[in-house]
C-alpha positions as CSV (number, residue, x, y, z in Angstrom):
1,M,160.3,98.2,103.9
2,N,157.7,95.9,106.3
3,Q,155.2,97.8,104.5
4,V,156.3,96.7,101.4
5,I,156.2,92.7,101.9
6,E,152.5,93.3,103.9
7,L,151.4,94.8,100.8
8,L,152.8,91.9,98.5
9,K,151.0,89.5,101.1
10,S,147.8,91.0,100.8
11,W,148.3,90.1,96.0
12,G,148.7,86.8,97.0
13,Y,152.5,86.7,97.6
14,D,155.2,85.2,99.2
15,P,158.0,87.7,99.5
16,K,161.0,87.0,101.1
17,V,164.0,89.3,101.5
18,N,167.9,88.2,101.1
19,D,170.1,90.8,103.5
20,K,173.0,92.1,100.5
21,G,175.2,94.8,102.5
22,T,173.8,98.2,101.5
23,N,170.7,97.2,100.1
24,N,167.7,94.1,100.6
25,E,166.9,92.3,98.2
26,I,162.4,91.4,98.2
27,I,161.9,88.0,96.2
28,F,158.9,86.6,95.3
29,K,157.5,84.0,92.1
30,S,155.3,85.9,89.8
31,F,154.6,83.6,87.2
32,G,155.7,85.4,84.7
33,S,157.1,89.7,84.3
34,D,153.3,90.8,83.2
35,N,152.0,89.6,86.3
36,F,153.6,91.8,88.2
37,T,151.2,95.0,87.3
38,Q,153.0,98.8,86.7
39,E,150.1,99.7,89.2
40,Q,151.9,97.6,91.4
41,K,155.3,98.9,90.9
42,D,154.0,102.3,91.1
43,K,152.5,102.0,94.6
44,V,155.8,99.8,95.9
45,R,157.4,102.9,94.0
46,L,155.0,105.7,96.8
47,I,156.2,103.8,99.2
48,L,159.6,102.9,99.4
49,G,160.4,106.4,97.2
50,W,163.7,107.1,96.8
51,R,164.6,103.7,98.8
52,L,164.1,101.9,95.4
53,M,167.0,101.1,93.0
54,E,165.5,98.6,91.1
55,F,162.3,95.9,89.7
56,F,164.4,92.6,88.2
57,Y,162.5,89.4,86.7
58,G,164.5,86.8,85.9
59,G,163.2,83.2,85.4
60,D,159.7,83.2,87.6
61,K,161.2,85.4,90.2
62,Q,160.5,88.9,90.3
63,S,163.4,91.0,92.7
64,I,162.7,94.9,94.2
65,F,165.7,95.7,95.4
66,V,166.1,97.9,98.1
67,W,168.4,100.5,100.0
68,K,168.7,100.4,103.4
69,Q,167.7,103.1,104.8
70,D,169.0,106.1,107.1
71,D,167.6,107.3,110.3
72,R,168.9,110.9,109.3
73,I,166.9,110.9,106.1
74,E,164.0,109.4,107.1
75,K,163.6,112.3,110.0
76,A,164.1,115.2,107.8
77,L,161.7,113.5,105.6
78,N,159.2,113.5,107.9
79,A,159.7,116.8,109.4
80,S,158.5,118.3,106.3
81,A,156.0,115.2,105.5
82,S,154.4,116.4,109.1
83,A,154.6,120.4,108.2
84,I,152.5,120.1,105.2
85,Y,150.2,117.0,106.3
86,F,149.3,119.8,109.2
87,A,149.0,122.8,106.6
88,D,152.3,124.8,107.8
89,N,151.1,127.7,105.8
90,S,154.9,129.6,106.6
91,D,156.2,130.5,104.5
92,Y,158.2,128.0,104.2
93,L,156.1,125.6,103.1
94,T,157.2,125.6,99.8
95,Y,160.7,124.7,100.6
96,H,159.0,121.6,103.2
97,Y,157.6,120.3,99.3
98,E,161.0,121.0,97.5
99,V,162.8,118.4,100.6
100,V,160.2,115.9,100.1
101,C,160.2,116.0,96.4
102,A,164.3,115.5,97.0
103,L,164.5,113.1,99.2
104,T,161.6,110.8,97.3
105,G,163.0,111.1,93.5
106,K,159.8,112.3,92.5
107,D,160.1,115.9,90.4
108,E,156.6,117.0,92.7
109,V,154.0,115.4,95.0
110,N,150.6,116.2,95.9
111,E,148.6,116.5,99.3
112,N,147.7,113.0,99.0
113,E,151.2,111.7,98.6
114,V,152.6,113.9,101.1
115,G,149.3,111.9,103.9
116,T,150.4,108.6,102.4
117,I,154.5,109.8,103.5
118,Y,153.3,111.0,106.1
119,H,151.0,107.5,107.5
120,F,153.3,105.4,106.5
121,L,156.4,107.2,108.7
122,N,154.2,107.8,111.4
123,S,152.3,103.9,111.5
124,E,153.3,101.5,114.3
125,S,153.6,98.1,112.1
126,K,156.3,100.4,109.7
């Protein structure tokens, strides 16, 4: 989630995080629903994966609702993303892609997306 906060700041937003129990709300002033672009939403989707609940716009504020992290799921995702990233040529590679898809909520992922996931999960700023 910290990576999304930093990304929003780099786009000129001033995000705040509200703890909502089982999820967090990232909220920021966007000055119109069209100002937070589809391209920006797609980048947030890629970073958050399965943790993204929804985008919501009301008044002049944009909200991004995010499930709180579960370390066990993150470890499983990291294991499979690492196997793909380091070009594991085993018979299990197909299953690693299936695990990454299942845990990110995507129908399919390519090597670049897996690389992004791997770098995010293994960054110090996470």
